[in-house]
N, C-alpha and C positions, 0 to 999 in steps of 0.2 A: 587543803586536805592533809591529814596526818598519814605519814608513810607507814608501811608494815614493818614489824620488827625483823631484824636480821635473823638468819637461821640460828646463830648463837644465842641471841636474846630469846628467841622462841623456845629453845630447848630449856633455858633456865627457868622461864616463867610458866611453861606449859608441859614440860617433859614428864615422863613417868614418875609418879610419886609426888607431883606438885600438889600442895595443899589446896583444897577447894576445887579440884578439877571436876568439871561437869561432864557427865557422859551424855553425848548428844543422842536424840531419838534416831532410830534407824534411817528414816527418810531424810532427816537433817544431815546425817553423816555422809549421805550420798549427794549432798548439794554443796556447791562452792564454785571456785574458779580454778582453772588449770592454765598455767603459763607455759606456752610452747614456743620454742625457737624454730620457726618455719624456714625450711630451705627454699631456694629458688626452684622454679618448675613445679611447685605444688600450690594449688589454690587454697584459699581459706576454707572453702567447702570441703575439700579433701581432708583437711585437718579435722573438721567437725565429724565427718563420716568415720574416720579412723578412731577418734576418741569414742564415738558412740558405740562402735563395734567392740573396742577393747574393754570398755567399762560396762557394757551391757545396759546402757541407759539411753532412752529415746530423747529425753528433753536435754538437748545440747545445742548451743549456738555460739557464734564468735562475736566479740565486741570490736567492731571496726575492721573492715576488709583490708587485707594486705595483698597487693597484686601478685600474680604468679611469678613475675620476674623479680619481685622484691623478696628479701629474706628478713628474718628477725622476729621480734616479739609479736605474738598473737595470743590474746587472752580469750579463753574459751569458758563460757558459762555452762554449768551443769546443774540439772535438777531445778530446785526452786530458784536458784540464782538467775535462771533465764528470765524470770519475771522482774528482775532488779537491774536490768542492763543499763538503764539510764543513769544509775548511780555512779558508774565507773567510766562512762563514755566521754566525759567532758575534760579529762585530764590532758595536760600539755604533752606533746610528743617530741622525742629526740631522735633524729636520723643522722646517718652518715651515708654518703654516696659519691658518685662521680657524674660529671656532665661531659658530653661530647659537643664541642663547638664546631660550627661550620656546616651543620645539617639542620633541616626542618623535616619532621616526620608527621605522618597522619595520626599518630597516637601520642605525640610529644615525648616518646622514648624510643629506644632503638629496636623495639619489637615491631614497630610499624613500618609502613612504606616510606622511603625517603622521597620527599617531594621537592626539596631544594638542596643545593650544595653551594657553599660560599667559601672563599679563601680566608684563612685565619693567620697568615704569615705576618700581618700587621697588628694583630691583636696583642695587647700588652696587659700584663697582670694588673697594673695600676688602673686601667680602664675598667676591668672586670670588677675590681673592688669598689670603685666609685659608683658604677652602675647598680651594684648590689644594694646600696643604701636606699634606693627608691622602692625596694621591696621589703624593707624592715619596718615593723610597726603594724598598724591596722590598715589592711588593704582589701580590695574587692577582687574576687575571682569568679569566673564563669566555669562551672564544672565541665571537664572534658567529656566528649561523647563516649569515651571508653570507661567512664566511672560507673559505680554500682548503684548510684542513686536512682530513684524512680521518678519518671515524668509521665503523667497520665496513666499511672499504674504499671508502667513497663520499665525495666532496667535499661539505662542508657546504653550499656555495652551490647545488649542484645539488639537494640535498634541499629547501633553502629555496624554490627556484623551483617545486617541486611542492607547496608548502604543508606540508611535513613538518618537524617540529621534534624533535630527539633530545637526549638528555642529553649534556652535555660536561663533562669534568673540568677543574677550575680549574688554571691554570698560574701559576707564580711568575715575575714579570718585575721589572725594575728601572727606575725612572724617576730618572735622575741629576739632571735639572734641568728645570723647567717655568717658562719666563719669559714674561711678558705684554708685548707690544710696543705695543699700541694698543687702546683701548676706544672704539668708536662704536656703542653699543648700538642694536639687539639683537645686533650682532656684535662680536667681539674677536679680535685676531690674537695669535699666540703663537709661541714657539720651544721645541722639546722635544728633549731628549737622553735616549735610553732604550736598553734592551737589545734585541737581536733577539727577535722574537716578540711584541713589544708591539703591541696593537691601539689605535691612537690614537682611532678612532671610539668605542671602548668607554670610554676615559678621558673623552671628551667627554660621553658618555651618563651616566656615573656622577657627573661633576661637576654636570651639570644636575640629577640626582636629589637630590644633597646640597643644592643651593641651592633646590630646590623649584620651579624654573622650567622644568626640562627644558633640554636642549641637544643639538645635533646638529652633526656635523662638516660644514663648508661647503666648505672647500678644504684640500688637503694637498699639500706638495711635499717630497720627500726630497732633502736636500742632501748627506749623507754616509752611507756605510755602511763603517765603518773596515775597512781603511785607504784606501778609495776616496773620491774627491770629484768634484764636477762640473767642476772646473778642467781635467780631462783627458777630458772626455766627448765623445761623438759625437752630433750632432743627428739627429733623426728624418729630416729631409730629406737628410742626408748619405748615408743608405743607398740613396737613389735617384740622387743626384748624383755620388758619388765612385766611382771604380774600386775593386775589392777591395783593391788595394795602398794606395790613399788612405784607405780605411776603417780599415785596420790602423794606418797612420801617425797618424791622427787620434785614435783611441780604443782602440787595442790595447795589451795588456800581455802580452808573451811569457811562456810558462809558467815559464821559469826565473826571471824577475823576480817573477812573481806568487807563486811558492813561496818567495821569499826571506824571508817572514815566519816560516818554520819553521827550527829547527836543521837542520844538514846533516851527513851522514856521507860523507866523501870516501873512495872505494874505489880500490884499484889494479886493474890490468887483469884478472887472474884472478878477483878477488872481484867485480868489476863484471860479468864474464861469468856468474858463478854467480847473481848477482841477476837478470840478464836471463832466467834459466831458473827463477826463483822459489825459489832455494835460499838458506837463511840462511848468513851468513858471519861469521867472527870478525873483530873490529876492535879497534884500540887506542883508548884514551880520547883520544889526541891527534888522531885522525881526525875528531873531532866539532867542528864550527864553528858560530858564531852561537848558542851555547847560553846566553850570559849568565853563564858560569862554572859552572853546574850541569849535570851530565849528565842529559839528558832520558830517564830510564829508565822503562820500562813506562807510558808515557803514552797508549797507544792505537795502533791500527793505521795511523793517518795522522798520526803525530806528528813524524816526521823525514823529510827529503828524502834519498834515496839517490843520490849523485852519482858519475859516472865520474871517471877521472883528470883529464879536462879541465874538470871542473866542471859538465858537462851533467847535468840531472836524468834518472835512469833509472826512478824510481818513488818510492813512498811506503811507509813501513814503521814498525817499532817497534824501539827499542833496549832490549835486555834483558840481564840478568846471565847469563853462561854457566852451565851446570850445575856443581854442586859438583865440584871436582877438575879441571875443564877450565880454569878461570880466564878472565879477560878478559870481553869483551862480545860479544854477538851482534846483528847487524843482520838483522832478519826482514822480508822484503818482503811487503806485502799488496796493493799496486797496482804492477804492472809496466807501464811505457809501451811501446807497440808497437816503437819504435825501439831499445829496450834489447836486444831479442832479435833482431829481423830485420836490424838493421844493425850489431850488435856495438858494441864500445867504440871510439870514434874517437880 
């Protein structure tokens, strides 16, 4: 995935007076992503509710839950961007945090009940580093009962609050790097780079089990969720202090920019009008941009951005080979943004 421009680059290429600047439709201008630096003690749902009230927009949702005890980057989708969540949810994550050795808890972190205590006076830094190697690479994890995933239509953490435990299928995740920053036993600080869907608390729990001392997650802070980072984030207090326009200026990513991580199919006027009504259209290979040289054929219903003549996003879809005898390619819309139909092609 291609990263977003830095604020300096963005000002140069899209600032006031930039040539060819496109004025977004009103509904498009209210759609995009908001990057928030969530504090501890606040739920991801709390962030969504505050953004909804501050901006006066009902269609708001977060991309990837961050536990109340954790802090850091939380990406919030707004308006039409809520229908594109899958585009941004697969990015690699970067965390920093601390572990507490010598305890086993009911939640795999220090917010839960302590179930076991073990001495750590014989624990050595060398042993911890050696044991960590077993959890780097592709591994399987069973989601903890305190996670937000659904089993049988119910959130696991809600079942856990009622004392109910259910069977969970293991999931494959990837830990790219697990680096230790400091050892001040019984705690140690670390930096972790991993795939989306990795439960850091479960890594801590399993490391402690392998060492025989037990371990629980003490603190956790998310620094990045590719391609987003905290350098462009909005502080929690900003949601009270700033006007809605200031909120967008500080942490907003317009939907056109947010979707620039995908290949794009540029359509002419008649084809763009058809897309606005949900109809597939024929396109030439030369209409595909940001593809890295390979045509993104049959990669799923949200694998390409469908753009109008002016470069504005009209929706998401899939690029497929036309039926035998027809020749060429078809752009098939799967998500059509409101302005593509109601306001036509600008």
